[in-house]
N, C-alpha and C positions, 0 to 999 in steps of 0.2 A: 137778277143780272144773268144774262145768257152766258153759258160756259164758253171759254175761248176755243176757237176752232183749231184743230190740229193742222200743222203746216202740211202742204201737199208733199207727196213722196218725191224724193230726188230720183229714185229708180222706180219705174212702173212698167212691169212686164205683164201683159194681159193675154192669157189664153194662147200662148205662142207655140207654134209648131215649126220645126225646121227639118227638111228632108235632104238627104244626099242620095239621089237616085231613088231606089225603092225603100231605103232605110230611113226611118224616122229617128233623128238624133235627139229631138225634143218633141214632146207630145203634150200639148195643152198646158204649158207651164205658166203659172201666175206667181209673181213675186213683187212685193212692194217694199221699198227701203226708205225709211224716214231720215231727215237730216241728223247727222251725228251718229247714226247706227253703224255697227260693223256686223256683217253677216258672213258666215262660212258656208260654202258649197261643199258638201261631203259626197263621196261616192267613188266606186271603183273606176278604173279606166273604161272609157266607152259609155259612161253614164250620162254624159251631156254637159259636164262642167265647163270644159273649154269652149264648147259651142255656145253656151249661154254667155260667157265672157266676150266671145267674138261678136255676138249680137249687140251686147251693151257698148262695145267699143266702135261699132259701125263698120267692122270688117265684113260681117255677113248681114244679110237681110232676112227677116222671117218669111216663111211661106204662108203663114196664117197668124192672126193676132197682131198685137201692137207692142212696140217698145218705145219708151220715152226715157230720156236722161236729162235731168235738170230742166224739165219742161219742154224739151226738144224731141221731135219724132225722129226715130232711126229707121231706115237710113236716109230719109229725106233731108235731114239736116246733119248728115254725118260729119261734114267738115267742122261745123260749129261744135258738135258733140266731142270730137277728138281734142279740141282745145280745152275742154273741161275735164278730161280724163287723163290720169297718169296710169300707164299700164306697165306692169312688171311681168313679162312673158316667161314661159317655161325655159325657153332658150334665150340666153343673155343677148340683148340687142345692143352690143357695144362694139366699138372699133378698136381692135387690139393694138394697132400701131399708133393710136392716139393716146395721150396721157389722160389721167383721171380728169384733170381740169379741162383739157381740150374736148373730151367726150361730153362733159356737162355743158360747156359753152355751145357745142355743136347742137345738142338737143334743145337747148334754150333758143338758139337761132331758129330752129325748125318750128318752134312754137311762137315765133315772133316776139320773144321777150326782149325788151330794149337792152342794148349793151350796157348802159349805165346800171340797170337793175341787175344784170348778170354779174357785173363787177362786184356788187355787194353780196348777191345771193349765192354764187358758186362757192366762194371760200367758206361761207357759213354752212352750206350743205356738206361740204367735204369735212368740215370739223364735226358736224353732227354724226356723220357715219364713221368717224374715227380714223380718217385717212389723211390728215393734214400733212404728215411727214411723207406720204406717198403721192401727193398731188401732182408732182412732175414726172412720175413714173408711168411708162406705157402700161395700159391695162393688161396687155398680154403677158406681162411679167408678174401679175398678181395671182394670189391663190384664188381658188374657187369662191371661198367665203368673202374675200375682199371684193372680187368682181361683182358678186351679188349685192354687196353694199353700194357699189357704184351704180348698178342697175336700178336700185331703189332710189338713189339720189337723182338719177336721170329722169325717173318717172315723176319726181317732185319739183323739178327745176322750174316749171311754169306755174307752181302753186295751185294744183288742180283741186276742185271741190269733190272729185270722185277718184278714188284709188282702187285699181283692180289688180289683184295679184294671183297669178296662175301657178299654183304649187311652188311658192317662192323658195322653199327650203329643200327641195328634192336633191338628194345627193350630197348634202352638207353634213358634216360631223356635228355632234351635239353642241359643241361650243359655238360654232358659227350659226347653227340653227337658232340657238337662244339669242344670239346677237341680233339676228334679223327680227325675231319676235319683239325684242325690246325696242328696236328702231321703229317698227310699224306701230307699236303701242304708243310711242312718243309722238307720232305724227297724227294721232287722233285728235279731233277737235269738234266742237258743236256744229260747225258748218261743213264738215267733210264726211262723206260716206266711204266706208271701206268694205270691199267684197273680196274674199280670199277663197280660192278653191284649194282643197287639200284632201289627202287620204288620211291624215292624222287627226284623231279625236283630241289628242293633247293640244295640237296646234289650234284646232278650232276653238277649244275651250279657252286657250290663252288669248287669242286674238279677237274673238267674236262675242257679241252680245247674244246672238241666237244663230241657229243653223238650220239648213234644209238638207235632207238626204235625197240624192238623185239616184234612181235606178232605172236603167233602160229608157232614159229620156223623160221620165216622169218624176215629180216630187212625191217620194214614197212616204216621207215622214218629216215633221217639223219639230224643232226643239226650241222652246220659247225663251230659254235663258241658259246660263252656264251651269246651273245646278242640274237641269235636265240632261245636258251633255255629260256632266260628271256621272250621273246615274247610268247613262248609256255606256260610258267608258268602263264602268265597273262590271258590266254584264256583257260586254261586246264579244261577239263571235264573228269570225270572218264570213263575209257574204259568199254563199256557195257559187262555184263556177260549174259550168256544164262540161262534161267530158264528151268526146266524140260519140260515145254510145248513148248520150242523153241522161246519164245519171249525174246527180249532184255530188260534189265533193267540196270540202273546205278549201 
């Protein structure tokens, strides 16, 4: 009996290069993510993490190579791809004068979620992120950690099969950071892919099955599982930065 074929990857990035003027933000990057996987993108500022997420979400087009999300080519099918993606950006994409519930209904409307579905889904999402008592409060009155929970709920309101998180806990205190981690972990399922960019090895180990380290637009190293990340964390030293004189420093 022939062995069962592995399902096709949900994310397929093949030999992708992206330039901004003369600068190569990504250089010949290849990444495949299977259904149900969670992958962390590690690396310092400027390593290409956000650029890669922007390519996956259809915001940018590659200069070379191919990008496919859920079997759809990007950017040719960018509109369809965006319906399959929930994006949690670095900067919270919320309307401060709208309430928590109004924000979620607004983003659901943008994704063409039927109002009857939103009537059921929005209260359940608000409950899942622990904000039922604040559902009628304007988002601008919430703490940073609470707003990030609303941001995550907004990314999930159309029940996407792909969840992209760009440094989702930057600037949060440890309590709120761990709240976000637990919420993301709870949203994992066999038919959903999660990709998170982060500076934190601890965050990568908590949220991801495996990780890739980006340096200067290239995949410098891959970590096949959480134990490999744990070993890296135990021996981690800061990536050197260049001084104006050209010398390395930590």
